[in-house]
C-alpha positions as CSV (number, residue, x, y, z in Angstrom):
1,M,-7.5,-23.8,13.7
2,P,-9.5,-25.7,11.1
3,E,-12.4,-27.7,12.4
4,N,-11.3,-30.9,10.7
5,Q,-8.1,-31.0,12.7
6,T,-9.2,-33.2,15.6
7,E,-5.9,-33.7,17.3
8,P,-3.3,-31.1,18.3
9,W,-0.3,-31.2,16.0
10,R,3.3,-30.3,16.9
11,S,6.1,-29.7,14.4
12,S,9.2,-31.8,14.8
13,V,11.3,-28.7,14.4
14,N,12.0,-26.0,17.0
15,P,9.1,-23.5,16.4
16,W,11.5,-20.5,16.7
17,L,13.4,-21.8,13.7
18,I,10.1,-22.0,11.8
19,A,9.4,-18.4,13.0
20,V,12.6,-17.1,11.4
21,A,11.9,-19.0,8.2
22,V,8.3,-17.6,7.7
23,I,8.9,-14.1,9.0
24,L,11.6,-13.6,6.4
25,P,9.3,-13.8,3.3
26,A,6.6,-11.8,5.0
27,F,9.1,-9.1,5.8
28,M,10.4,-9.2,2.2
29,E,6.8,-8.7,0.9
30,V,5.9,-5.9,3.2
31,I,9.2,-4.0,2.6
32,D,8.6,-4.2,-1.2
33,T,5.3,-2.3,-0.9
34,S,7.3,0.8,0.4
35,I,10.8,0.4,-1.0
36,A,9.8,1.5,-4.5
37,S,8.0,4.6,-3.3
38,V,11.3,6.7,-3.1
39,C,12.4,5.3,-6.5
40,I,9.5,6.7,-8.5
41,P,11.3,9.8,-10.0
42,Y,14.3,7.6,-10.9
43,I,12.2,4.9,-12.5
44,A,10.4,7.6,-14.5
45,G,13.6,9.2,-15.7
46,S,15.2,5.9,-16.6
47,L,12.3,4.5,-18.5
48,S,11.2,7.7,-20.2
49,A,8.0,7.9,-18.3
50,S,6.2,10.6,-16.2
51,N,5.9,10.4,-12.5
52,D,2.2,9.6,-12.9
53,E,3.1,6.6,-15.1
54,A,5.9,5.5,-12.7
55,T,3.4,5.2,-9.8
56,W,1.7,2.5,-11.8
57,V,4.6,0.4,-10.4
58,L,2.9,0.6,-7.0
59,T,-0.7,0.2,-8.2
60,F,-0.1,-2.8,-10.4
61,Y,1.6,-4.6,-7.6
62,L,-1.3,-3.9,-5.2
63,L,-3.8,-5.0,-7.9
64,S,-2.3,-8.4,-8.6
65,N,-1.7,-8.9,-4.8
66,A,-5.4,-8.3,-4.2
67,V,-6.5,-10.7,-6.9
68,V,-4.5,-13.6,-5.5
69,L,-5.6,-13.1,-1.8
70,P,-9.1,-14.7,-2.1
71,A,-7.7,-17.8,-3.8
72,S,-4.7,-18.4,-1.5
73,A,-6.7,-20.7,0.8
74,W,-7.6,-23.0,-2.1
75,F,-4.1,-23.1,-3.4
76,S,-2.8,-24.0,0.1
77,L,-5.2,-27.0,0.3
78,R,-4.7,-28.1,-3.3
79,F,-0.9,-28.0,-3.4
80,G,0.1,-28.0,0.3
81,R,0.9,-24.9,2.3
82,K,4.6,-25.4,2.2
83,R,4.7,-26.1,-1.5
84,F,2.5,-23.1,-2.2
85,L,4.7,-20.9,0.0
86,V,7.9,-22.1,-1.8
87,A,6.2,-21.5,-5.2
88,S,5.1,-18.0,-4.2
89,I,8.6,-17.0,-3.0
90,I,10.1,-18.4,-6.3
91,I,7.7,-16.3,-8.4
92,F,8.2,-13.2,-6.2
93,T,12.0,-13.5,-6.4
94,I,12.2,-14.2,-10.2
95,A,9.8,-11.3,-10.9
96,S,12.0,-9.1,-8.7
97,F,14.9,-9.8,-11.0
98,F,12.8,-8.9,-14.1
99,C,11.6,-5.7,-12.3
100,G,15.2,-4.6,-11.8
101,A,16.2,-5.6,-15.4
102,A,13.3,-3.9,-17.1
103,T,14.2,-1.5,-19.9
104,S,10.7,-0.1,-20.5
105,L,7.6,0.9,-18.5
106,L,5.6,-2.0,-20.0
107,A,8.2,-4.5,-19.0
108,I,8.4,-3.4,-15.3
109,L,4.6,-3.3,-15.1
110,I,4.3,-6.9,-16.3
111,A,7.0,-7.9,-13.9
112,R,5.3,-6.1,-11.0
113,L,2.0,-7.8,-11.8
114,I,3.8,-11.2,-11.5
115,Q,5.6,-10.1,-8.4
116,G,2.4,-9.0,-6.8
117,A,0.8,-12.3,-7.6
118,G,3.7,-14.1,-6.0
119,G,3.6,-11.9,-2.9
120,G,-0.1,-11.9,-2.4
121,A,-0.1,-15.1,-0.3
122,L,3.2,-14.7,1.6
123,Q,1.8,-13.0,4.7
124,P,-1.4,-15.1,5.2
125,L,0.6,-18.3,4.6
126,S,3.4,-17.2,6.9
127,Q,1.0,-16.2,9.7
128,A,-0.9,-19.5,9.4
129,I,2.2,-21.6,9.6
130,L,3.5,-19.5,12.5
131,T,0.2,-19.9,14.5
132,E,0.1,-23.7,14.1
133,S,3.8,-24.3,14.8
134,F,3.6,-22.9,18.4
135,P,1.7,-24.3,21.3
136,P,-1.3,-22.2,22.4
137,E,0.6,-20.6,25.4
138,Q,3.4,-19.3,23.1
139,R,1.3,-18.1,20.2
140,G,0.8,-14.6,21.6
141,M,4.6,-14.0,21.8
142,A,5.1,-15.5,18.3
143,Q,2.4,-13.2,16.8
144,A,3.9,-10.2,18.5
145,I,7.3,-11.0,17.0
146,F,5.7,-11.5,13.6
147,G,3.8,-8.2,13.9
148,L,7.0,-6.4,15.0
149,G,8.8,-7.7,11.9
150,V,6.0,-6.6,9.6
151,V,5.8,-3.2,11.2
152,V,9.6,-2.7,11.1
153,A,9.6,-3.3,7.3
154,P,8.0,0.1,6.5
155,I,10.8,1.8,8.5
156,L,13.6,0.1,6.5
157,G,11.8,0.2,3.1
158,P,12.1,3.8,2.1
159,T,15.5,4.3,3.8
160,L,16.9,1.1,2.2
161,G,15.4,1.9,-1.2
162,G,16.8,5.5,-1.1
163,W,20.2,4.3,-0.1
164,L,20.3,1.6,-2.8
165,T,19.1,4.1,-5.4
166,D,21.7,6.8,-4.6
167,S,24.6,4.4,-4.1
168,F,23.9,2.0,-7.0
169,S,20.7,2.3,-8.9
170,W,16.9,2.1,-8.4
171,R,17.2,-1.4,-9.9
172,W,18.9,-2.7,-6.7
173,A,15.7,-1.9,-4.8
174,F,14.3,-5.0,-6.6
175,Y,17.6,-7.0,-6.9
176,I,17.9,-7.0,-3.1
177,N,15.0,-9.4,-3.0
178,I,17.0,-12.1,-4.8
179,P,19.4,-13.1,-1.9
180,V,16.6,-12.6,0.7
181,G,14.3,-14.9,-1.4
182,A,17.1,-17.5,-1.8
183,L,17.7,-17.5,2.0
184,A,13.9,-17.8,2.7
185,L,13.7,-20.8,0.3
186,F,16.5,-22.6,2.0
187,L,15.1,-22.0,5.5
188,I,11.5,-23.0,4.6
189,A,12.7,-26.2,2.7
190,R,14.7,-27.1,5.8
191,F,12.4,-26.3,8.7
192,V,8.7,-26.0,7.6
193,E,6.4,-28.9,7.3
194,D,2.6,-29.3,6.7
195,P,0.3,-30.6,9.4
196,P,-1.6,-33.8,8.6
197,Y,-4.9,-32.1,7.8
198,I,-3.2,-30.1,5.1
199,K,-1.7,-33.2,3.5
200,K,-5.0,-35.0,3.5
201,A,-7.2,-32.0,2.5
202,N,-9.5,-32.2,-0.5
203,A,-9.6,-28.7,-2.0
204,G,-12.2,-29.5,-4.6
205,R,-12.3,-27.5,-7.8
206,L,-11.2,-23.9,-8.0
207,D,-13.9,-21.4,-9.0
208,T,-12.1,-20.5,-12.2
209,I,-15.0,-18.4,-13.5
210,G,-15.1,-16.4,-10.3
211,F,-11.4,-16.0,-10.3
212,G,-11.3,-14.8,-13.9
213,L,-14.2,-12.4,-13.4
214,L,-12.5,-10.9,-10.3
215,A,-9.2,-10.4,-12.2
216,I,-11.0,-8.8,-15.2
217,W,-13.1,-6.3,-13.3
218,L,-10.3,-5.3,-10.9
219,G,-7.9,-5.0,-13.9
220,A,-10.3,-2.9,-15.9
221,M,-10.9,-0.6,-12.8
222,Q,-7.1,-0.2,-12.3
223,I,-6.5,0.7,-16.0
224,I,-9.3,3.3,-15.9
225,L,-7.9,4.8,-12.7
226,D,-4.3,4.9,-14.0
227,R,-5.0,6.1,-17.5
228,G,-8.1,8.2,-16.9
229,Q,-6.3,11.4,-16.0
230,E,-4.2,11.3,-19.1
231,D,-7.0,10.4,-21.5
232,D,-9.6,12.8,-20.1
233,W,-11.6,10.1,-18.3
234,F,-15.0,9.4,-20.0
235,G,-14.0,11.7,-22.9
236,A,-12.1,8.7,-24.3
237,I,-14.1,6.0,-26.0
238,W,-11.9,3.2,-24.8
239,I,-12.4,4.3,-21.1
240,R,-16.2,4.0,-21.7
241,W,-15.7,0.5,-23.0
242,A,-13.4,-0.4,-20.2
243,F,-15.9,0.9,-17.7
244,G,-18.7,-1.1,-19.3
245,I,-16.6,-4.3,-19.1
246,M,-15.8,-3.6,-15.5
247,V,-19.4,-3.2,-14.5
248,V,-20.6,-6.3,-16.4
249,C,-17.8,-8.4,-14.9
250,F,-18.4,-7.1,-11.4
251,V,-22.1,-7.9,-11.6
252,A,-21.4,-11.3,-13.1
253,F,-18.8,-12.0,-10.3
254,V,-21.3,-11.1,-7.6
255,V,-24.1,-13.3,-9.2
256,T,-21.8,-16.3,-9.7
257,Q,-20.4,-16.1,-6.2
258,L,-23.9,-16.0,-4.7
259,Q,-25.2,-18.9,-6.8
260,S,-22.1,-21.2,-6.6
261,K,-22.0,-24.0,-4.1
262,K,-18.3,-23.6,-3.6
263,P,-17.6,-19.9,-4.5
264,L,-14.1,-18.3,-4.6
265,V,-15.4,-15.7,-2.2
266,D,-18.4,-16.2,0.1
267,L,-20.2,-12.9,-0.3
268,T,-22.9,-13.9,2.2
269,I,-20.7,-12.8,5.1
270,F,-21.6,-9.2,4.1
271,K,-24.8,-9.8,6.0
272,Y,-22.7,-9.3,9.2
273,R,-22.9,-5.5,9.9
274,N,-19.4,-5.3,11.5
275,F,-17.7,-7.0,8.6
276,T,-19.5,-4.8,6.0
277,I,-18.7,-1.5,7.8
278,G,-15.1,-2.8,8.5
279,C,-14.5,-3.4,4.8
280,L,-15.7,0.1,4.0
281,L,-13.4,1.6,6.6
282,I,-10.3,-0.4,5.6
283,F,-10.9,0.5,2.0
284,L,-11.0,4.3,2.9
285,F,-8.1,4.0,5.3
286,G,-6.0,2.0,2.8
287,A,-6.6,4.8,0.2
288,C,-5.4,7.4,2.7
289,V,-2.4,5.4,4.0
290,Y,-1.1,4.3,0.6
291,G,-1.7,7.8,-0.7
292,A,0.4,9.3,2.0
293,V,3.1,6.7,1.5
294,T,3.3,7.6,-2.2
295,I,3.2,11.4,-2.2
296,L,5.3,12.3,0.8
297,P,8.5,11.0,-0.8
298,L,7.5,12.6,-4.0
299,F,7.1,16.0,-2.2
300,F,10.5,15.7,-0.6
301,Q,12.2,14.8,-4.0
302,N,10.3,17.0,-6.5
303,I,9.7,20.1,-4.4
304,M,12.4,20.0,-1.7
305,D,15.0,18.5,-4.0
306,Y,16.0,15.7,-1.6
307,S,18.0,12.7,-2.8
308,A,16.3,9.3,-2.6
309,T,18.2,8.5,0.5
310,W,17.2,11.6,2.4
311,A,13.6,11.3,1.2
312,G,13.5,7.7,2.6
313,I,15.0,8.8,5.9
314,A,12.5,11.7,6.1
315,V,9.4,9.4,5.8
316,S,10.8,6.4,7.8
317,P,9.8,7.7,11.2
318,R,6.2,6.5,10.4
319,G,7.4,3.0,11.2
320,I,8.8,4.2,14.6
321,G,5.4,5.4,15.6
322,A,3.9,2.1,14.6
323,V,6.5,0.0,16.5
324,L,5.9,2.1,19.7
325,M,2.1,1.8,19.4
326,M,1.7,-1.9,18.5
327,P,2.5,-3.3,22.0
328,I,0.2,-0.7,23.6
329,V,-2.6,-1.6,21.2
330,G,-2.0,-5.3,21.9
331,L,-2.7,-4.6,25.6
332,L,-5.6,-2.2,25.1
333,V,-7.6,-4.1,22.5
334,S,-8.8,-6.7,24.9
335,R,-9.4,-4.3,27.8
336,I,-11.3,-1.4,26.3
337,D,-13.8,-1.0,23.5
338,P,-11.8,-1.4,20.3
339,R,-14.1,1.2,18.6
340,I,-12.4,3.9,20.8
341,L,-9.0,2.9,19.5
342,I,-10.2,2.8,15.9
343,S,-12.0,6.2,15.9
344,T,-9.0,7.7,17.7
345,G,-6.7,6.3,15.1
346,F,-8.8,7.8,12.2
347,L,-8.9,11.2,14.0
348,V,-5.2,11.2,14.7
349,F,-4.4,10.4,11.1
350,G,-6.8,13.1,9.9
351,I,-5.0,15.7,12.2
352,C,-1.6,14.6,10.8
353,S,-3.0,15.1,7.3
354,V,-4.2,18.6,8.2
355,T,-0.7,19.3,9.4
356,W,0.9,18.0,6.2
357,G,-1.7,20.2,4.4
358,R,0.2,23.3,5.7
359,L,3.3,22.5,3.5
360,T,5.3,25.3,2.0
361,T,8.6,25.4,0.1
362,D,10.3,26.9,3.2
363,I,9.2,24.1,5.6
364,S,11.9,22.2,7.6
365,P,11.8,18.4,7.4
366,W,11.8,18.4,11.2
367,S,8.5,20.1,11.1
368,L,7.0,17.0,9.4
369,T,8.9,14.4,11.5
370,L,6.5,14.5,14.5
371,P,3.3,14.2,12.5
372,I,4.9,11.4,10.5
373,V,5.7,9.5,13.7
374,I,2.2,10.1,15.1
375,S,0.7,9.0,11.8
376,G,2.6,5.7,12.2
377,A,1.1,5.3,15.6
378,S,-2.4,5.9,14.1
379,L,-1.8,2.8,11.9
380,G,-1.5,0.6,14.9
381,L,-4.6,2.2,16.4
382,V,-6.6,1.3,13.3
383,F,-5.4,-1.8,11.6
384,V,-5.3,-4.4,14.5
385,P,-8.5,-3.2,16.3
386,L,-10.4,-2.8,13.1
387,A,-9.5,-6.4,12.0
388,T,-10.6,-7.6,15.4
389,V,-14.0,-5.9,15.3
390,S,-14.6,-6.7,11.6
391,L,-13.7,-10.4,11.8
392,G,-14.4,-11.1,15.5
393,G,-18.2,-11.4,14.9
394,L,-17.9,-13.9,12.1
395,P,-18.4,-17.7,12.6
396,P,-15.1,-19.5,13.0
397,A,-15.5,-21.2,9.6
398,S,-15.9,-17.9,7.9
399,I,-12.8,-16.1,9.3
400,G,-10.4,-17.3,6.6
401,N,-12.7,-16.1,3.9
402,G,-13.4,-12.9,5.7
403,S,-9.7,-12.2,6.2
404,G,-9.1,-12.6,2.5
405,L,-11.9,-10.2,1.6
406,F,-10.8,-7.7,4.3
407,N,-7.3,-7.6,2.9
408,L,-8.6,-7.5,-0.6
409,M,-10.6,-4.3,0.3
410,R,-7.5,-2.8,1.8
411,N,-5.3,-3.4,-1.3
412,V,-8.0,-2.2,-3.6
413,G,-8.5,0.9,-1.5
414,G,-4.7,1.6,-1.6
415,S,-4.6,1.2,-5.4
416,V,-7.6,3.5,-5.8
417,G,-6.1,6.0,-3.4
418,I,-2.8,6.2,-5.2
419,S,-4.6,6.8,-8.6
420,I,-6.8,9.5,-7.1
421,I,-4.0,11.4,-5.4
422,N,-2.0,11.3,-8.7
423,T,-5.1,12.7,-10.6
424,I,-5.5,15.5,-8.1
425,L,-1.8,16.3,-8.3
426,A,-2.0,16.7,-12.1
427,R,-5.3,18.4,-12.4
428,H,-5.0,20.8,-9.4
429,E,-1.5,21.8,-10.5
430,Q,-3.1,23.1,-13.7
431,L,-6.0,24.7,-11.7
432,H,-3.7,26.6,-9.3
433,R,-1.3,27.6,-12.1
434,S,-4.2,29.2,-14.0
435,E,-5.3,31.0,-10.8
436,M,-1.8,32.3,-9.9
437,V,-0.9,33.4,-13.4
438,R,-3.5,36.2,-13.1
439,N,-1.1,37.9,-10.7
440,L,1.7,37.9,-13.2
441,A,0.3,40.6,-15.6
442,E,3.2,42.5,-17.0
443,S,1.6,45.7,-15.8
444,S,1.8,44.5,-12.2
445,V,4.2,46.4,-10.0
446,N,5.1,43.3,-8.1
447,F,5.8,41.4,-11.3
448,Q,8.0,44.2,-12.7
449,N,10.0,44.4,-9.4
450,Q,10.6,40.7,-9.3
451,L,11.7,40.7,-13.0
452,A,14.1,43.6,-12.3
453,Q,15.6,41.8,-9.3
454,H,16.3,38.7,-11.4
455,Q,17.8,40.7,-14.2
456,Q,20.0,42.6,-11.9
457,F,21.3,39.4,-10.4
458,L,21.8,37.6,-13.8
459,A,23.0,40.5,-16.0
460,P,26.7,40.3,-14.9
461,V,26.9,36.7,-15.9
462,Y,24.6,36.4,-18.9
463,G,24.4,39.9,-20.3
464,A,21.3,42.2,-20.6
465,A,19.5,40.3,-23.4
466,N,20.0,36.7,-22.0
467,S,19.3,37.8,-18.4
468,L,15.8,38.9,-19.4
469,V,15.0,35.6,-21.0
470,R,16.4,33.7,-18.0
471,S,14.5,35.9,-15.6
472,Y,11.2,35.0,-17.3
473,G,12.3,31.4,-16.9
474,M,13.0,31.7,-13.2
475,I,9.5,33.3,-12.7
476,Q,8.0,30.5,-14.7
477,N,9.8,27.8,-12.5
478,T,8.6,29.5,-9.4
479,L,5.0,29.6,-10.7
480,T,5.2,25.9,-11.5
481,Q,6.7,25.0,-8.1
482,Q,4.0,26.9,-6.2
483,A,1.2,25.3,-8.2
484,Q,2.7,21.9,-7.4
485,V,2.9,22.7,-3.7
486,W,-0.8,23.7,-3.7
487,S,-1.7,20.5,-5.4
488,Y,0.1,18.5,-2.7
489,V,-1.7,20.6,-0.1
490,D,-5.1,19.7,-1.7
491,D,-4.3,16.0,-1.6
492,F,-3.4,16.1,2.1
493,R,-6.6,18.0,3.0
494,Y,-8.7,15.5,1.1
495,M,-7.1,12.7,3.0
496,A,-7.8,14.6,6.3
497,I,-11.5,14.9,5.3
498,A,-11.8,11.2,4.4
499,A,-10.0,10.0,7.6
500,I,-12.0,12.3,10.0
501,A,-15.3,11.3,8.3
502,C,-14.5,7.7,9.1
503,A,-14.4,8.3,12.8
504,P,-18.2,8.5,13.4
505,I,-18.8,5.6,11.0
506,V,-16.9,3.3,13.4
507,W,-19.6,3.7,16.0
508,A,-22.2,2.0,13.7
509,M,-20.3,-1.2,14.4
510,K,-21.2,-3.5,17.3
511,R,-18.8,-4.0,20.1
512,V,-16.8,-7.2,19.8
513,R,-14.3,-8.5,22.4
514,A,-10.9,-9.7,21.1
515,R,-10.6,-13.4,21.0
516,G,-7.1,-13.9,19.7
517,P,-4.7,-12.6,17.1
518,V,-6.3,-11.8,13.8
519,A,-4.5,-11.3,10.5
520,A,-4.4,-7.6,9.8
521,H,-2.0,-7.3,6.9
């Protein structure tokens, strides 16, 4: 609770009505980070884009989401928390409509940027309102319900997105936000009110220079990551220019934030060891988690030929593991060293990634269900304890700023992770294809036997001449599919290495005892 609030404040509305009102937009924002993951092949096909380009729908959202996070506290004080929350929901809902109505890749990317900007503050605002609306003795229960709603969203996201895509269109994965947003607006306008200290707050001036520099260097970084694979990275002149702009703006951002009396982001909190290491770990874990969220549905759809609905169902058990683990973590985080939970979570996720790295085209989806459930449990083991240890050692006045930076690093890590896994998918498919094609020499006995089997099967239908051409085509498709499978395997193995390497880094942090709920979105 802010230091300038001298007297306890109680809302005139039943706090459980407020809880319903603020959990709804937070739930909507979280579900939107995963609902589009199963729609990527359909978005690509509809908008004449590749799968790599369609994943920009995910990364652009995370990028704009990350840019808004550090400024959300200023906007809350300047315009009022309730007013800012209402404005964010309106922006998010209108942008959702334009995402669904987009007729080109550029149009949906612009809409996703705006949607991410609207959604960036929904969770921090909702959690702050929820905390202050309940008396201290009920806040634990309220936060548990809030956390449960946020954790359930990833279960419903892929499944709901898949069902809407198969039953109607991928566009309804975005249109579904319109009635939810309208209901959230009605409930917030009816039940939510600002405490006196928010109404009387003097926000001062926004650090527009810092905000602009942050947006430019993050935007340049994202463009490089998204287009680098297609344009041969630093072989392209424009990427070298973009990289130069990114470096200059990043350095200028750091300098201005350190020199400003009222910076957008207080970078001096990086002097706290736990916070610095925590930001590094959440960056890496965000890259791994968002990478897995992106490529597992793609594997089921592109390699296993699943529909969007069944791909969503196949990956949804991750949320079940998180739901089961969250109450246990809530009990353990204040009783044992949180570093044990965090390092265990990294190791468990790494082991799950190793298991996914044994994929083949003959694998049963049930073989992946257990590691998907366990990977969900690892999220609970990492996110809440890591936020507790990272932010728990900060002075109370710095927790809000630290929470914004912490979540910023997670979103940036997720965006970087998605871009890297897509680059590996594309580049390693070419690599494995060139390696396997050596075994397809026409003089090879195995090749000739396979070709003869295909011809014998196809000849009665297509004739001798056409069956030969089609047989070569079938072998070509098998080669492409196997190269793709190996590129997915490489991605999962790199994730495993990154996650397992984080486990010993955790022990460089000082032990901190939990002192209350900490935002871990």
